[in-house]
C-alpha positions in Angstrom: 66.9 228.5 54.0 69.5 226.6 55.7 72.7 227.2 56.4 75.3 226.4 53.8 77.6 225.3 56.5 75.1 222.0 57.1 74.4 221.4 53.2 76.2 218.9 51.4 77.2 220.8 48.4 78.1 218.9 45.1 82.2 219.3 44.6 80.6 220.2 40.6 78.8 223.6 42.0 81.9 224.4 43.7 83.8 224.2 40.5 81.1 226.3 38.6 81.7 228.9 41.1 82.8 230.8 44.5 81.2 230.1 47.8 81.9 232.3 50.4 81.1 231.4 54.3 81.4 233.7 57.1 79.7 232.4 60.1 79.6 231.0 63.3 78.3 227.3 63.8 77.2 225.8 67.1 79.2 223.3 68.7 75.8 221.5 69.4 76.0 221.2 65.4 79.4 219.4 65.6 78.5 216.1 67.3 82.0 214.3 67.1 83.6 218.1 68.7 80.5 217.9 71.2 81.3 214.7 73.0 85.1 215.7 73.3 84.6 219.0 75.2 83.4 220.4 78.5 79.9 222.8 78.6 80.6 226.3 77.8 83.4 225.7 74.8 82.5 229.0 71.8 80.8 228.6 69.0 82.9 227.6 66.2 83.6 231.5 64.4 84.5 230.4 60.7 85.3 232.3 57.2 86.0 230.4 54.4 86.2 230.3 50.6 85.7 227.2 48.0 86.4 227.7 44.4 88.4 225.8 42.0 91.9 226.2 40.7 93.0 226.7 37.1 93.7 222.7 37.2 90.1 221.8 38.5 90.6 220.9 42.0 88.4 222.7 44.4 90.3 224.5 47.0 89.3 225.7 50.2 91.0 229.0 51.9 90.2 229.9 55.3 90.0 230.3 59.3 88.6 228.8 62.3 88.2 230.0 65.4 86.8 229.0 68.8 87.6 228.7 72.6 87.8 225.1 73.9 86.6 224.2 77.0 88.6 220.6 77.9 89.4 218.7 81.3 92.8 219.0 82.1 94.6 215.6 82.7 96.4 216.2 85.7 93.9 218.0 88.4 90.5 217.4 86.1 89.2 221.6 86.2 88.0 222.9 83.4 90.8 224.7 81.1 90.4 226.7 78.1 92.3 226.1 74.7 92.2 228.7 71.7 92.4 227.5 68.7 93.0 229.6 66.1 93.7 227.7 62.5 94.5 228.5 59.0 92.8 226.0 56.7 94.1 225.3 53.1 92.7 222.2 51.8 92.4 220.7 48.3 89.4 218.3 47.7 90.2 216.1 45.6 87.8 213.3 43.2 90.9 211.0 42.3 94.3 210.2 43.8 96.0 211.3 40.3 94.5 215.1 40.8 97.0 214.8 44.0 100.0 215.5 40.9 98.2 218.7 40.2 98.2 220.4 44.5 99.0 224.1 44.2 101.6 224.4 47.1 100.7 224.7 50.5 97.8 222.8 50.4 97.1 219.3 52.2 94.9 217.3 49.8 91.8 215.7 51.2 90.0 212.5 48.9 86.7 213.0 49.0 84.5 209.9 48.3 81.4 210.3 46.3 80.9 214.0 44.8 79.6 215.8 47.9 81.1 217.5 51.2 79.9 219.1 54.1 81.5 222.2 55.4 80.4 221.4 59.1 82.3 217.9 58.2 85.5 219.7 57.1 85.5 221.8 60.3 84.9 219.9 62.7 87.4 217.8 61.3 90.2 220.1 61.8 89.0 221.2 65.2 89.9 217.5 66.4 92.7 217.4 64.6 93.9 220.2 66.8 92.6 218.6 69.9 95.9 217.9 72.6 96.3 214.3 73.4 96.5 215.2 76.9 95.2 218.6 78.0 97.1 219.5 81.2 97.0 223.4 82.9 100.7 224.3 83.8 101.9 223.0 86.8 101.2 226.2 89.0 97.8 226.6 87.7 96.7 223.4 88.3 94.3 223.5 90.7 94.5 220.7 93.5 97.8 219.9 92.2 99.4 223.0 92.8 98.4 223.1 96.4 99.9 219.3 96.6 103.3 220.7 94.9 103.5 223.5 97.4 102.7 221.4 100.9 105.5 219.4 99.6 108.2 222.2 99.5 107.2 223.6 102.9 108.1 220.2 104.4 111.5 219.1 104.9 112.1 215.8 105.6 115.5 214.5 106.7 116.5 211.9 104.4 118.7 208.7 105.6 121.2 207.3 103.2 121.9 203.5 104.5 125.4 204.1 103.4 126.0 207.4 105.5 128.2 205.8 107.8 130.1 203.6 105.4 132.7 205.7 104.9 133.3 206.3 108.4 133.7 202.5 109.0 136.1 201.8 106.5 138.5 204.6 107.5 138.2 203.3 111.3 138.7 199.5 110.0 142.2 201.0 108.2 
């Protein structure tokens, strides 16, 4: 039996009943995410319920948790970024359905009549990725060492106008 999160689910099927998913998805099953993270990223823990609202809209309620391994953009060392995201989506087949969108739900217009839970999960995680992940400065390996060495060295600064006040005073 294949994993339900990999299957293309018909919105009609989802509207006919409630689907509950509580599983872990390997990062290797999410190719766009896999290409954006470093090895060592945890599997994606998902807990989701898909069901129809009173207005005929398929609602997705759930939680996505994982530990991303990303390259720090300052020092290029690996860093961990925890993701613990609540998902509340309304899967719309037509734009007109947005008028019936329940409060607290984001709309997602589905092209066609099928959706893969793995795609929804991957999209939600990709939206959480930082644009330029960075450690805190004090945690940034080589950068922190450079900053500390700069703090230790004290250099005398020369100001080209330091003696100007003396010259002006002497000339009067």
